[in-house]
C-alpha atoms as an extended CHARMM CRD file, in Angstrom:
* protein
*
       279  EXT
         1         1  MET       CA             -0.0170000000        0.0010000000       -0.0190000000  PROA      1               0.0000000000
         2         2  SER       CA              1.3090000000        3.4190000000       -0.8680000000  PROA      2               0.0000000000
         3         3  ALA       CA              1.5960000000        6.3230000000        1.5190000000  PROA      3               0.0000000000
         4         4  LEU       CA             -1.0340000000        8.1990000000       -0.5160000000  PROA      4               0.0000000000
         5         5  GLU       CA             -3.5050000000        5.3860000000        0.2290000000  PROA      5               0.0000000000
         6         6  TRP       CA             -2.5900000000        4.9820000000        3.8820000000  PROA      6               0.0000000000
         7         7  TYR       CA             -3.0420000000        8.6260000000        4.9460000000  PROA      7               0.0000000000
         8         8  ALA       CA             -5.6890000000       11.2420000000        4.4010000000  PROA      8               0.0000000000
         9         9  HSD       CA             -5.8180000000       14.8990000000        5.3310000000  PROA      9               0.0000000000
        10        10  LYS       CA             -7.9500000000       18.0200000000        5.4510000000  PROA      10              0.0000000000
        11        11  SER       CA             -7.0470000000       21.6590000000        5.7850000000  PROA      11              0.0000000000
        12        12  LEU       CA             -8.1290000000       23.6620000000        8.8090000000  PROA      12              0.0000000000
        13        13  GLY       CA             -6.8550000000       26.8610000000        7.2300000000  PROA      13              0.0000000000
        14        14  ASP       CA             -4.0490000000       29.1670000000        8.3020000000  PROA      14              0.0000000000
        15        15  GLY       CA             -1.3490000000       26.6240000000        7.3530000000  PROA      15              0.0000000000
        16        16  ILE       CA             -2.6670000000       23.8190000000        9.5770000000  PROA      16              0.0000000000
        17        17  PHE       CA             -3.5300000000       20.3350000000        8.2200000000  PROA      17              0.0000000000
        18        18  TRP       CA             -5.1380000000       17.4040000000       10.0150000000  PROA      18              0.0000000000
        19        19  ILE       CA             -3.7570000000       14.0140000000        8.9260000000  PROA      19              0.0000000000
        20        20  GLN       CA             -4.9720000000       10.5580000000        9.8700000000  PROA      20              0.0000000000
        21        21  GLU       CA             -4.0990000000        6.9450000000        9.1660000000  PROA      21              0.0000000000
        22        22  ARG       CA             -7.1220000000        5.7410000000        7.2140000000  PROA      22              0.0000000000
        23        23  PHE       CA             -6.8790000000        2.0290000000        7.9120000000  PROA      23              0.0000000000
        24        24  TYR       CA             -5.9860000000        2.1710000000       11.5940000000  PROA      24              0.0000000000
        25        25  GLU       CA             -9.5130000000        1.9650000000       13.0210000000  PROA      25              0.0000000000
        26        26  SER       CA             -9.1020000000        2.3200000000       16.7490000000  PROA      26              0.0000000000
        27        27  GLY       CA             -9.7440000000        4.7560000000       19.5890000000  PROA      27              0.0000000000
        28        28  ASN       CA             -5.9340000000        4.8690000000       19.7610000000  PROA      28              0.0000000000
        29        29  ARG       CA             -5.6390000000        6.3810000000       16.2700000000  PROA      29              0.0000000000
        30        30  ALA       CA             -3.7760000000        9.5990000000       16.8440000000  PROA      30              0.0000000000
        31        31  ASN       CA             -4.2690000000       12.8830000000       15.0770000000  PROA      31              0.0000000000
        32        32  ILE       CA             -1.2330000000       14.0670000000       13.1410000000  PROA      32              0.0000000000
        33        33  TRP       CA             -0.8840000000       17.8150000000       12.6550000000  PROA      33              0.0000000000
        34        34  LEU       CA              1.1610000000       19.6020000000       10.0100000000  PROA      34              0.0000000000
        35        35  VAL       CA              1.8570000000       23.2480000000       10.7200000000  PROA      35              0.0000000000
        36        36  ARG       CA              3.4510000000       25.1870000000        7.8630000000  PROA      36              0.0000000000
        37        37  GLY       CA              5.5770000000       28.2290000000        8.6040000000  PROA      37              0.0000000000
        38        38  SER       CA              7.4530000000       30.7710000000        6.5490000000  PROA      38              0.0000000000
        39        39  GLU       CA             10.8820000000       29.4010000000        7.6290000000  PROA      39              0.0000000000
        40        40  GLN       CA             10.1730000000       25.9150000000        9.0520000000  PROA      40              0.0000000000
        41        41  ASP       CA              7.4190000000       23.2870000000        8.9480000000  PROA      41              0.0000000000
        42        42  VAL       CA              6.4630000000       21.1690000000       11.9440000000  PROA      42              0.0000000000
        43        43  VAL       CA              4.7550000000       17.7600000000       12.1260000000  PROA      43              0.0000000000
        44        44  ILE       CA              3.1560000000       17.2530000000       15.5370000000  PROA      44              0.0000000000
        45        45  ASP       CA              3.0460000000       13.5060000000       16.2440000000  PROA      45              0.0000000000
        46        46  THR       CA              3.6230000000       10.8790000000       13.5740000000  PROA      46              0.0000000000
        47        47  GLY       CA              1.1870000000        8.0190000000       14.0810000000  PROA      47              0.0000000000
        48        48  LEU       CA              2.2520000000        4.3960000000       13.8080000000  PROA      48              0.0000000000
        49        49  GLY       CA              4.7080000000        4.9090000000       10.9830000000  PROA      49              0.0000000000
        50        50  LEU       CA              3.4850000000        1.8900000000        8.9820000000  PROA      50              0.0000000000
        51        51  ARG       CA              3.8270000000        3.8890000000        5.7560000000  PROA      51              0.0000000000
        52        52  SER       CA              6.1450000000        6.8360000000        5.0710000000  PROA      52              0.0000000000
        53        53  LEU       CA              4.6630000000       10.0530000000        6.4170000000  PROA      53              0.0000000000
        54        54  PRO       CA              7.3250000000       12.2710000000        4.7660000000  PROA      54              0.0000000000
        55        55  GLU       CA              6.5400000000       10.6220000000        1.4380000000  PROA      55              0.0000000000
        56        56  TYR       CA              2.8670000000       11.4550000000        1.9120000000  PROA      56              0.0000000000
        57        57  LEU       CA              3.5680000000       15.0700000000        2.8650000000  PROA      57              0.0000000000
        58        58  TYR       CA              5.5080000000       15.6270000000       -0.3620000000  PROA      58              0.0000000000
        59        59  SER       CA              3.5190000000       13.3680000000       -2.7140000000  PROA      59              0.0000000000
        60        60  SER       CA              0.1980000000       14.9060000000       -1.6480000000  PROA      60              0.0000000000
        61        61  GLY       CA              1.5410000000       18.4080000000       -2.2190000000  PROA      61              0.0000000000
        62        62  LEU       CA              1.2650000000       19.4520000000        1.4000000000  PROA      62              0.0000000000
        63        63  LEU       CA              4.9920000000       20.2150000000        1.3190000000  PROA      63              0.0000000000
        64        64  GLN       CA              7.3170000000       21.0670000000       -1.5470000000  PROA      64              0.0000000000
        65        65  ASP       CA              8.5480000000       18.1550000000       -3.6650000000  PROA      65              0.0000000000
        66        66  CYS       CA             11.2160000000       16.0740000000       -1.9270000000  PROA      66              0.0000000000
        67        67  GLY       CA             13.5230000000       16.4960000000       -4.8980000000  PROA      67              0.0000000000
        68        68  ALA       CA             13.7200000000       20.2340000000       -4.4290000000  PROA      68              0.0000000000
        69        69  LYS       CA             16.9430000000       21.7860000000       -3.2310000000  PROA      69              0.0000000000
        70        70  GLU       CA             17.2570000000       24.0310000000       -0.1790000000  PROA      70              0.0000000000
        71        71  ASP       CA             18.0370000000       27.0470000000       -2.3050000000  PROA      71              0.0000000000
        72        72  ALA       CA             14.8420000000       26.4400000000       -4.2820000000  PROA      72              0.0000000000
        73        73  GLY       CA             12.8130000000       27.1930000000       -1.1730000000  PROA      73              0.0000000000
        74        74  ARG       CA             12.3640000000       23.8820000000        0.6050000000  PROA      74              0.0000000000
        75        75  ARG       CA             11.9170000000       24.5850000000        4.3110000000  PROA      75              0.0000000000
        76        76  PRO       CA             13.3250000000       22.4950000000        7.1680000000  PROA      76              0.0000000000
        77        77  LEU       CA             10.9200000000       19.9100000000        8.5870000000  PROA      77              0.0000000000
        78        78  LEU       CA             10.8100000000       19.0950000000       12.2980000000  PROA      78              0.0000000000
        79        79  ALA       CA              8.8290000000       16.1910000000       13.8010000000  PROA      79              0.0000000000
        80        80  VAL       CA              7.7090000000       16.8880000000       17.3790000000  PROA      80              0.0000000000
        81        81  ALA       CA              6.3630000000       14.1710000000       19.6250000000  PROA      81              0.0000000000
        82        82  THR       CA              3.8680000000       15.3380000000       22.1950000000  PROA      82              0.0000000000
        83        83  HSD       CA              4.9020000000       12.1770000000       24.0500000000  PROA      83              0.0000000000
        84        84  VAL       CA              6.4120000000        8.8470000000       23.1260000000  PROA      84              0.0000000000
        85        85  HSD       CA              3.3720000000        6.5230000000       23.2780000000  PROA      85              0.0000000000
        86        86  PHE       CA              3.3710000000        4.2450000000       20.2510000000  PROA      86              0.0000000000
        87        87  ASP       CA              0.3680000000        5.7300000000       18.4840000000  PROA      87              0.0000000000
        88        88  HSD       CA              2.1440000000        9.1240000000       18.4070000000  PROA      88              0.0000000000
        89        89  SER       CA              5.7910000000        8.1860000000       18.0060000000  PROA      89              0.0000000000
        90        90  GLY       CA              5.8330000000        5.1980000000       15.6920000000  PROA      90              0.0000000000
        91        91  GLY       CA              6.7650000000        7.2930000000       12.6440000000  PROA      91              0.0000000000
        92        92  LEU       CA              9.4850000000        9.4220000000       14.2220000000  PROA      92              0.0000000000
        93        93  TYR       CA             12.2390000000        7.2320000000       12.7400000000  PROA      93              0.0000000000
        94        94  GLN       CA             11.2370000000        8.5070000000        9.2820000000  PROA      94              0.0000000000
        95        95  PHE       CA             12.3730000000       12.0760000000       10.0350000000  PROA      95              0.0000000000
        96        96  ASP       CA             15.8540000000       13.5930000000       10.1520000000  PROA      96              0.0000000000
        97        97  GLN       CA             14.9220000000       16.1980000000       12.7860000000  PROA      97              0.0000000000
        98        98  VAL       CA             13.0630000000       14.9350000000       15.8670000000  PROA      98              0.0000000000
        99        99  ALA       CA             12.0900000000       16.7640000000       19.0470000000  PROA      99              0.0000000000
       100       100  VAL       CA             10.8100000000       15.3010000000       22.3310000000  PROA      100             0.0000000000
       101       101  HSD       CA             10.6600000000       16.4010000000       25.9710000000  PROA      101             0.0000000000
       102       102  ARG       CA             13.7520000000       15.5310000000       27.9210000000  PROA      102             0.0000000000
       103       103  ALA       CA             11.7800000000       13.3550000000       30.3730000000  PROA      103             0.0000000000
       104       104  GLU       CA             11.1350000000       10.8280000000       27.5770000000  PROA      104             0.0000000000
       105       105  ALA       CA             14.2030000000       11.3470000000       25.3890000000  PROA      105             0.0000000000
       106       106  GLU       CA             16.0810000000        8.3360000000       26.7680000000  PROA      106             0.0000000000
       107       107  ALA       CA             13.0930000000        6.0150000000       26.3340000000  PROA      107             0.0000000000
       108       108  LEU       CA             12.8150000000        7.0600000000       22.6860000000  PROA      108             0.0000000000
       109       109  ALA       CA             16.5450000000        6.6850000000       22.1140000000  PROA      109             0.0000000000
       110       110  ARG       CA             16.5730000000        3.1140000000       23.4030000000  PROA      110             0.0000000000
       111       111  GLY       CA             13.2870000000        2.0950000000       21.7920000000  PROA      111             0.0000000000
       112       112  ASP       CA             11.6600000000        1.2840000000       25.1270000000  PROA      112             0.0000000000
       113       113  ASN       CA              8.3680000000       -0.3230000000       24.0710000000  PROA      113             0.0000000000
       114       114  PHE       CA              7.2240000000       -0.5510000000       27.6920000000  PROA      114             0.0000000000
       115       115  GLU       CA              7.3090000000        3.2020000000       28.1160000000  PROA      115             0.0000000000
       116       116  THR       CA              5.8210000000        3.6770000000       24.6510000000  PROA      116             0.0000000000
       117       117  VAL       CA              2.9800000000        1.3930000000       25.8170000000  PROA      117             0.0000000000
       118       118  THR       CA              3.0590000000       -0.4810000000       22.5080000000  PROA      118             0.0000000000
       119       119  TRP       CA             -0.2290000000       -2.3540000000       22.1820000000  PROA      119             0.0000000000
       120       120  LEU       CA             -1.5470000000       -3.0850000000       18.7270000000  PROA      120             0.0000000000
       121       121  SER       CA             -3.8250000000       -5.8030000000       17.3680000000  PROA      121             0.0000000000
       122       122  ASP       CA             -4.4310000000       -7.1370000000       13.8550000000  PROA      122             0.0000000000
       123       123  SER       CA             -8.1430000000       -6.2460000000       14.1380000000  PROA      123             0.0000000000
       124       124  GLU       CA             -7.3410000000       -2.5420000000       14.5060000000  PROA      124             0.0000000000
       125       125  VAL       CA             -5.4480000000       -2.4190000000       11.1950000000  PROA      125             0.0000000000
       126       126  VAL       CA             -8.2180000000       -3.1930000000        8.7260000000  PROA      126             0.0000000000
       127       127  ARG       CA             -5.9590000000       -3.2180000000        5.6520000000  PROA      127             0.0000000000
       128       128  ALA       CA             -2.4130000000       -4.5000000000        5.9290000000  PROA      128             0.0000000000
       129       129  PRO       CA              0.1320000000       -1.8070000000        5.0040000000  PROA      129             0.0000000000
       130       130  SER       CA              2.2990000000       -4.4420000000        3.3240000000  PROA      130             0.0000000000
       131       131  PRO       CA              1.8930000000       -8.1310000000        2.3630000000  PROA      131             0.0000000000
       132       132  GLY       CA              2.1930000000      -10.4500000000        5.3770000000  PROA      132             0.0000000000
       133       133  TRP       CA              2.2060000000       -7.6210000000        7.9080000000  PROA      133             0.0000000000
       134       134  ARG       CA              1.1170000000       -8.6070000000       11.4570000000  PROA      134             0.0000000000
       135       135  ALA       CA              0.6030000000       -6.4260000000       14.4880000000  PROA      135             0.0000000000
       136       136  ARG       CA              2.8770000000       -8.5820000000       16.6490000000  PROA      136             0.0000000000
       137       137  GLN       CA              5.7670000000       -7.4400000000       14.4630000000  PROA      137             0.0000000000
       138       138  PHE       CA              5.2040000000       -3.7880000000       15.3370000000  PROA      138             0.0000000000
       139       139  ARG       CA              7.6410000000       -1.9620000000       17.5800000000  PROA      139             0.0000000000
       140       140  VAL       CA              8.4620000000        1.6890000000       18.0730000000  PROA      140             0.0000000000
       141       141  GLN       CA             11.9610000000        2.0210000000       16.6380000000  PROA      141             0.0000000000
       142       142  ALA       CA             14.7510000000        3.6420000000       18.6180000000  PROA      142             0.0000000000
       143       143  VAL       CA             15.3100000000        7.2640000000       17.5570000000  PROA      143             0.0000000000
       144       144  GLN       CA             17.9870000000        9.6630000000       18.7760000000  PROA      144             0.0000000000
       145       145  PRO       CA             16.2630000000       13.0180000000       19.2360000000  PROA      145             0.0000000000
       146       146  THR       CA             18.0090000000       15.9630000000       17.6060000000  PROA      146             0.0000000000
       147       147  LEU       CA             16.2120000000       18.4950000000       19.8040000000  PROA      147             0.0000000000
       148       148  ILE       CA             15.4870000000       17.9980000000       23.5240000000  PROA      148             0.0000000000
       149       149  LEU       CA             12.5840000000       20.1240000000       24.7320000000  PROA      149             0.0000000000
       150       150  GLN       CA             11.6920000000       21.5730000000       28.0930000000  PROA      150             0.0000000000
       151       151  ASP       CA              8.9850000000       23.8790000000       29.4550000000  PROA      151             0.0000000000
       152       152  GLY       CA              9.1360000000       27.3520000000       27.9790000000  PROA      152             0.0000000000
       153       153  ASP       CA             11.1180000000       26.5150000000       24.8410000000  PROA      153             0.0000000000
       154       154  VAL       CA              9.9090000000       28.1760000000       21.6470000000  PROA      154             0.0000000000
       155       155  ILE       CA              9.8600000000       26.4640000000       18.2830000000  PROA      155             0.0000000000
       156       156  ASN       CA             10.2400000000       29.1830000000       15.6670000000  PROA      156             0.0000000000
       157       157  LEU       CA              8.5100000000       28.5970000000       12.3480000000  PROA      157             0.0000000000
       158       158  GLY       CA              9.2140000000       32.1540000000       11.1370000000  PROA      158             0.0000000000
       159       159  ASP       CA              5.7320000000       33.6640000000       10.9840000000  PROA      159             0.0000000000
       160       160  ARG       CA              4.5230000000       31.7020000000       14.0130000000  PROA      160             0.0000000000
       161       161  GLN       CA              5.9720000000       30.4060000000       17.2370000000  PROA      161             0.0000000000
       162       162  LEU       CA              4.9820000000       27.3410000000       19.2140000000  PROA      162             0.0000000000
       163       163  THR       CA              5.6960000000       27.4990000000       22.9650000000  PROA      163             0.0000000000
       164       164  VAL       CA              6.4150000000       24.2160000000       24.7050000000  PROA      164             0.0000000000
       165       165  MET       CA              4.3690000000       23.5250000000       27.8270000000  PROA      165             0.0000000000
       166       166  HSD       CA              5.4700000000       20.5030000000       29.8870000000  PROA      166             0.0000000000
       167       167  MET       CA              2.1650000000       19.0030000000       30.9970000000  PROA      167             0.0000000000
       168       168  PRO       CA              2.8530000000       15.6480000000       32.7410000000  PROA      168             0.0000000000
       169       169  GLY       CA              0.1610000000       13.3180000000       34.0680000000  PROA      169             0.0000000000
       170       170  HSD       CA             -0.7910000000       11.1710000000       31.0970000000  PROA      170             0.0000000000
       171       171  SER       CA              2.9270000000       10.4480000000       30.6770000000  PROA      171             0.0000000000
       172       172  ARG       CA              5.9630000000       11.9910000000       32.3070000000  PROA      172             0.0000000000
       173       173  GLY       CA              7.0910000000       13.8090000000       29.1900000000  PROA      173             0.0000000000
       174       174  SER       CA              3.7650000000       14.9510000000       27.7700000000  PROA      174             0.0000000000
       175       175  ILE       CA              3.7740000000       18.4150000000       26.2360000000  PROA      175             0.0000000000
       176       176  CYS       CA              1.3510000000       20.8550000000       24.6600000000  PROA      176             0.0000000000
       177       177  LEU       CA              2.4150000000       23.3130000000       21.9460000000  PROA      177             0.0000000000
       178       178  HSD       CA              0.8080000000       26.7290000000       22.2870000000  PROA      178             0.0000000000
       179       179  ASP       CA              0.4910000000       29.1820000000       19.4590000000  PROA      179             0.0000000000
       180       180  LYS       CA             -0.0860000000       32.2360000000       21.6410000000  PROA      180             0.0000000000
       181       181  ASP       CA             -0.7410000000       34.6810000000       18.8130000000  PROA      181             0.0000000000
       182       182  ARG       CA             -3.4950000000       32.5620000000       17.3160000000  PROA      182             0.0000000000
       183       183  LYS       CA             -4.6810000000       31.1690000000       20.6710000000  PROA      183             0.0000000000
       184       184  VAL       CA             -4.3830000000       27.5960000000       19.4130000000  PROA      184             0.0000000000
       185       185  LEU       CA             -3.2900000000       24.7180000000       21.6550000000  PROA      185             0.0000000000
       186       186  PHE       CA             -1.9120000000       21.4360000000       20.2350000000  PROA      186             0.0000000000
       187       187  SER       CA             -2.6700000000       19.2800000000       23.2510000000  PROA      187             0.0000000000
       188       188  GLY       CA             -1.4950000000       15.7880000000       22.4150000000  PROA      188             0.0000000000
       189       189  ASP       CA             -2.9620000000       13.3720000000       24.9820000000  PROA      189             0.0000000000
       190       190  VAL       CA             -2.8370000000       15.9480000000       27.7490000000  PROA      190             0.0000000000
       191       191  VAL       CA             -6.4690000000       16.6390000000       26.9940000000  PROA      191             0.0000000000
       192       192  TYR       CA             -8.9200000000       15.4840000000       24.3490000000  PROA      192             0.0000000000
       193       193  ASP       CA            -12.6940000000       15.1690000000       24.2080000000  PROA      193             0.0000000000
       194       194  GLY       CA            -12.9160000000       11.8440000000       25.9820000000  PROA      194             0.0000000000
       195       195  SER       CA            -12.0060000000       10.0580000000       29.1830000000  PROA      195             0.0000000000
       196       196  LEU       CA             -8.4370000000       11.0990000000       30.1500000000  PROA      196             0.0000000000
       197       197  ILE       CA             -6.0720000000        8.1960000000       30.7480000000  PROA      197             0.0000000000
       198       198  ASP       CA             -3.9880000000        8.3090000000       33.9240000000  PROA      198             0.0000000000
       199       199  TRP       CA             -3.4070000000        4.5730000000       34.5710000000  PROA      199             0.0000000000
       200       200  LEU       CA             -0.5110000000        3.8360000000       32.2420000000  PROA      200             0.0000000000
       201       201  PRO       CA              3.1440000000        3.3600000000       33.2510000000  PROA      201             0.0000000000
       202       202  TYR       CA              4.5550000000        6.7690000000       34.2190000000  PROA      202             0.0000000000
       203       203  SER       CA              1.1040000000        8.3300000000       34.5240000000  PROA      203             0.0000000000
       204       204  ARG       CA              0.6860000000       10.2690000000       37.7660000000  PROA      204             0.0000000000
       205       205  ILE       CA             -2.5470000000       11.7090000000       39.1090000000  PROA      205             0.0000000000
       206       206  SER       CA             -0.9500000000       14.4950000000       41.1350000000  PROA      206             0.0000000000
       207       207  ASP       CA              0.9030000000       15.6940000000       38.0640000000  PROA      207             0.0000000000
       208       208  TYR       CA             -2.2870000000       15.5260000000       36.0100000000  PROA      208             0.0000000000
       209       209  VAL       CA             -4.1230000000       17.6820000000       38.5120000000  PROA      209             0.0000000000
       210       210  GLY       CA             -1.3910000000       20.3320000000       38.2260000000  PROA      210             0.0000000000
       211       211  THR       CA             -1.5610000000       20.1370000000       34.4650000000  PROA      211             0.0000000000
       212       212  CYS       CA             -5.3410000000       20.5870000000       34.4700000000  PROA      212             0.0000000000
       213       213  GLU       CA             -4.9130000000       23.6310000000       36.7110000000  PROA      213             0.0000000000
       214       214  ARG       CA             -2.5790000000       25.1310000000       34.0960000000  PROA      214             0.0000000000
       215       215  LEU       CA             -5.1870000000       24.4140000000       31.3800000000  PROA      215             0.0000000000
       216       216  ILE       CA             -7.8130000000       26.2320000000       33.3800000000  PROA      216             0.0000000000
       217       217  GLU       CA             -5.4590000000       29.1800000000       33.7920000000  PROA      217             0.0000000000
       218       218  LEU       CA             -5.0260000000       29.3370000000       30.0260000000  PROA      218             0.0000000000
       219       219  VAL       CA             -8.7840000000       29.5210000000       29.5600000000  PROA      219             0.0000000000
       220       220  ASP       CA             -9.2830000000       32.0580000000       32.3750000000  PROA      220             0.0000000000
       221       221  SER       CA             -6.5850000000       34.2410000000       30.8570000000  PROA      221             0.0000000000
       222       222  GLY       CA             -8.1750000000       34.1180000000       27.4000000000  PROA      222             0.0000000000
       223       223  LEU       CA             -5.0750000000       32.4950000000       25.8970000000  PROA      223             0.0000000000
       224       224  VAL       CA             -6.8130000000       29.5510000000       24.1900000000  PROA      224             0.0000000000
       225       225  GLU       CA             -9.7230000000       29.5950000000       21.8080000000  PROA      225             0.0000000000
       226       226  LYS       CA             -9.1600000000       26.3210000000       19.8910000000  PROA      226             0.0000000000
       227       227  VAL       CA             -7.7190000000       22.9760000000       20.9540000000  PROA      227             0.0000000000
       228       228  LEU       CA             -6.2330000000       20.5560000000       18.3960000000  PROA      228             0.0000000000
       229       229  PRO       CA             -5.9610000000       17.3470000000       20.4040000000  PROA      229             0.0000000000
       230       230  GLY       CA             -4.1250000000       14.0410000000       20.0060000000  PROA      230             0.0000000000
       231       231  HSD       CA             -7.3460000000       12.1150000000       19.4660000000  PROA      231             0.0000000000
       232       232  PHE       CA            -10.8910000000       12.7410000000       18.2750000000  PROA      232             0.0000000000
       233       233  ASN       CA            -12.3010000000       16.1290000000       17.2610000000  PROA      233             0.0000000000
       234       234  THR       CA            -11.1920000000       19.6930000000       17.8630000000  PROA      234             0.0000000000
       235       235  PHE       CA            -12.9640000000       21.7990000000       20.4910000000  PROA      235             0.0000000000
       236       236  GLY       CA            -12.9750000000       25.2120000000       22.1110000000  PROA      236             0.0000000000
       237       237  ALA       CA            -12.1520000000       26.9400000000       25.3470000000  PROA      237             0.0000000000
       238       238  GLU       CA            -15.4280000000       26.1920000000       27.1150000000  PROA      238             0.0000000000
       239       239  ARG       CA            -15.0260000000       22.4540000000       26.5480000000  PROA      239             0.0000000000
       240       240  LEU       CA            -11.3460000000       22.6340000000       27.5840000000  PROA      240             0.0000000000
       241       241  PHE       CA            -12.3610000000       24.2550000000       30.8580000000  PROA      241             0.0000000000
       242       242  ARG       CA            -14.9990000000       21.5860000000       31.5080000000  PROA      242             0.0000000000
       243       243  LEU       CA            -12.6700000000       18.6710000000       30.7590000000  PROA      243             0.0000000000
       244       244  ALA       CA             -9.9420000000       20.0020000000       32.9970000000  PROA      244             0.0000000000
       245       245  SER       CA            -12.3060000000       20.8970000000       35.8110000000  PROA      245             0.0000000000
       246       246  ASN       CA            -14.0070000000       17.4850000000       35.6710000000  PROA      246             0.0000000000
       247       247  TYR       CA            -10.7030000000       15.7060000000       35.9770000000  PROA      247             0.0000000000
       248       248  ILE       CA             -9.6860000000       17.6870000000       39.0530000000  PROA      248             0.0000000000
       249       249  SER       CA            -13.0560000000       17.0860000000       40.7150000000  PROA      249             0.0000000000
       250       250  LYS       CA            -12.8520000000       13.3060000000       40.3580000000  PROA      250             0.0000000000
       251       251  ALA       CA             -9.1860000000       12.9160000000       41.3680000000  PROA      251             0.0000000000
       252       252  GLY       CA             -9.9580000000       11.8040000000       44.9640000000  PROA      252             0.0000000000
       253       253  ILE       CA             -8.9170000000        8.7990000000       46.9930000000  PROA      253             0.0000000000
       254       254  CYS       CA            -11.3540000000        6.3510000000       45.2920000000  PROA      254             0.0000000000
       255       255  HSD       CA            -10.0410000000        7.3290000000       41.8720000000  PROA      255             0.0000000000
       256       256  LYS       CA             -6.4740000000        6.9280000000       43.0350000000  PROA      256             0.0000000000
       257       257  VAL       CA             -7.1200000000        3.4420000000       44.4000000000  PROA      257             0.0000000000
       258       258  SER       CA             -8.8800000000        2.2110000000       41.2550000000  PROA      258             0.0000000000
       259       259  THR       CA             -6.2220000000        3.8060000000       39.0610000000  PROA      259             0.0000000000
       260       260  PHE       CA             -3.4510000000        2.0420000000       40.9950000000  PROA      260             0.0000000000
       261       261  ALA       CA             -5.0840000000       -1.3060000000       40.2940000000  PROA      261             0.0000000000
       262       262  MET       CA             -5.5330000000       -0.5230000000       36.6040000000  PROA      262             0.0000000000
       263       263  ARG       CA             -1.9390000000        0.6650000000       36.2780000000  PROA      263             0.0000000000
       264       264  SER       CA             -0.6290000000       -2.5220000000       37.8580000000  PROA      264             0.0000000000
       265       265  LEU       CA             -2.6140000000       -4.6580000000       35.4120000000  PROA      265             0.0000000000
       266       266  ALA       CA             -1.6400000000       -2.5280000000       32.4210000000  PROA      266             0.0000000000
       267       267  SER       CA              2.0400000000       -2.6240000000       33.3750000000  PROA      267             0.0000000000
       268       268  LEU       CA              1.9770000000       -6.4020000000       33.7020000000  PROA      268             0.0000000000
       269       269  ALA       CA              0.2480000000       -6.8470000000       30.3490000000  PROA      269             0.0000000000
       270       270  LEU       CA              2.6910000000       -4.4940000000       28.6100000000  PROA      270             0.0000000000
       271       271  ARG       CA              5.7270000000       -6.2490000000       30.0840000000  PROA      271             0.0000000000
       272       272  ILE       CA              4.4580000000       -9.6110000000       28.8860000000  PROA      272             0.0000000000
       273       273  THR       CA              3.5080000000       -8.3250000000       25.4290000000  PROA      273             0.0000000000
       274       274  ASN       CA              6.7410000000       -6.4690000000       24.8140000000  PROA      274             0.0000000000
       275       275  SER       CA              8.9200000000       -9.3210000000       26.1000000000  PROA      275             0.0000000000
       276       276  ARG       CA              7.7690000000      -11.4700000000       23.2080000000  PROA      276             0.0000000000
       277       277  THR       CA              9.8420000000      -11.6270000000       20.0460000000  PROA      277             0.0000000000
       278       278  SER       CA              8.1530000000      -11.6550000000       16.6910000000  PROA      278             0.0000000000
       279       279  PRO       CA              8.9660000000      -14.5220000000       14.3000000000  PROA      279             0.0000000000
């Protein structure tokens, strides 16, 4: 299957494109965002990486043809992982320039498929990307980041800047990217319009509460009008406030106890799954 078949996209305007993997039919299917700038382009998350995402970007015309030379106007391309979970980081190995928060840089560099919570089934991939492909063969490949991010860093695209916000809770290195001028928040799995997951390895409820408090501050300060999340549909400031507030209100002792049990089971299952070797 070609990259042009595997991916699909739509424009949201203002140089932002929403890309998805058409034949990965799962609640884990991540949104991939392309943000075009005057001096640099950024891909935010990369999906599973079962087909070449760079090839799609150029073949579809979203970016200038890959045969173009730098002096002909081809801009640098940076792939940023909002976190290293498999559904977001699987395609990072396809890019020359890769950025990730420092809390998860080592896990990515060693291809730690426990921390990437790699969990993929054949039934979720409804058309095989290549003959004989099986989900048990899938692993997040080790990638040496070229840019280590921390809270407050600014990624300069020329005519727009994306500010890094370290927002742990879902994972220890989760980040949001905030376009302050346009009041747009690329939220990864920090927040999306669904039940927030805090029971995976390296999830932490106390961190998540602090993160949700920061999200509420963004809304109260009028700094966010649109959220482009890691899963599902986009939403606005009012929904962001409600999602963050709801999480804080439920994060009591009962939630912590049940989450501890779920995390223990998830960790055991992931260790067993990722200790297997594919034939």
